[in-house]
N, C-alpha and C positions, 0 to 999 in steps of 0.2 A: 505492499499500500503506499502511495506516495505523500509525501508530505504537502497539508494543506496550503493553499497560498494565503498570504495576509489578508486580503480584503476580507474571503471568504470565512477566514478566523474570527475576524472581528464581527462580521454578518452573523456568523454561527453565535457568539455572544449574544448579541443583537437579540437575537430570536429566542434565545434561553430567556433573557430579561423581559420580553413580549409573554413569557407565561406568568408572571406577578399582574397583568393586565385586569381589570375590572369593568371594564365595557364588556357588553353582551354582542356586539356586533363586529368589532375588529380589533382584534390584538397586533398592536404595534411595540416594538422596543429600539433605543435609541444607544449607542454608544459614542461617547465624544474620546478620540484618541490623538494623542501628540508625540511624536518620537518613540513610537513603539510603548507609549504608558497610557492604559485606560485612564482617563480624566474625570468620568462620569457615565453613568448610566441614567436612563429614565424610561417610563413604561406611561402606559394610559390609565389613569384613576381619577377620581373626585379629588378635590383639595383636601388637606389634611382635615379629621374630624366630620366630613361631610359625607352622607352615604352615598355609595357607589351605585350605577345602575344594576349590577351584579347583584346587591343587596335588595335592589328596589324590585327588580325584575322586569324592568323595561324602559326604554331608552325613549325620550321624549324626540327626538331626530325621528328616530322609526315612526312613532304613533304619527309624527305629523307627514311623514312621506317625503322627508326632505332629501334629495339626490347628495350623492356623495360630494363632497368639494365645496357645500355649500353651508351657509347658517350657522358657523360654529360658534358663534355667540349663545346659541342656544343650547350648546352639548355641555353635562353637567362636570365632564372631564377637563383635565389638563392633558395637553398631548405628549407623548412620549419624549419629542425633542426638546419642549419647553421644560418638562421636568429635568431631563440632562444640564439643559443651558442653566437653570436656577441652582443646580447643584455645586455648579463649578463657577471658579474665580475667573471673570475676563481675561486677565493676563495669561492664565494656563489654556486658554481656548485659541488664543490670535494663532492664526496658521495652522491650525488642528483640523481633523478630519470626524465628519460625524458619518456614523454606518445606521442606518435604519432597515428596519423588515417589518412588514406588514401581512398577517394571517386572518384571513376570514374565519370568522367561527364558526359559521353553518358548515362549512364543509372540510373546514384545515387548508385550503390552499393559499399559496401565497394572493395578496392585492395585485392584481392588473395594473399596471402604470401606476403604481405607487409614488407618490411623492410627496415632499412638505406641503402643508396648507398654506395659502397665502399669507397668513399670519405666523406661522412657523418658520416662513422663509425671513420674513422680517425679523425675526427673533436672530436667526441662524446668521443673517448679514450683520446685525449690529454683534454679536459675542465673537464676530472676527474669526468664525469658522469658514476654512480655504474650499474644501472638498465636501460633498454629500455623496454616500455609496448608497445605494438602493438596491434590494435582492428584489430580483424578478423571478428565480427557480434557485432551487438548492445550490446550483454551481453560476448561475448567470447573475450579473447585476451591471447596474449603471453607475459611471463615475459623473459627478454633476460639478462644474468648476462654481463656486457661489458667485463668482464676477456674473456668470449668465444671468443670474436673477437680478443683481444690479442693474445691468445694460438691458435686459428685456423686461422691464417694469411692467408686469401685468395689470397693475392698479390704474395706470396711465389708460389702459383699453377697457376696464370694467370687466374684463372676461373672469366667468366662474369656474369652478372646479379644477382639476388636476388631470 
């Protein structure tokens, strides 16, 4: 058996982190890495002390039939990327990479065309993170230079989803 490449190694860690999620629709895990050192991890869950959707047994966004990538202000949870960012100091994140994995709860498959939402993109940009790696399959991933999110600002066009 060959040695796992570094990107998939960190994506595997993010996938394990996603197992702590309390969202009943999608499990996301995020790992921030700099100089081959894990800086921080995060998963989807309600703010500390609040009830999680998994405790309540329902998702308001599902109930309202809100499409993926829209109206995140209604979500009870803090996203995986946001939780990883707020758990790390900015000086450690400057020039780092974020590894992101999303799993559909319903069938256990990787989330198709997964990416950070527009709110998390803004957090990633301001945190000083340089690259985002997103898992598409167990071995295939995309590497996104965060600079692209600065140059291709979707908030100027009002586009929704991802």
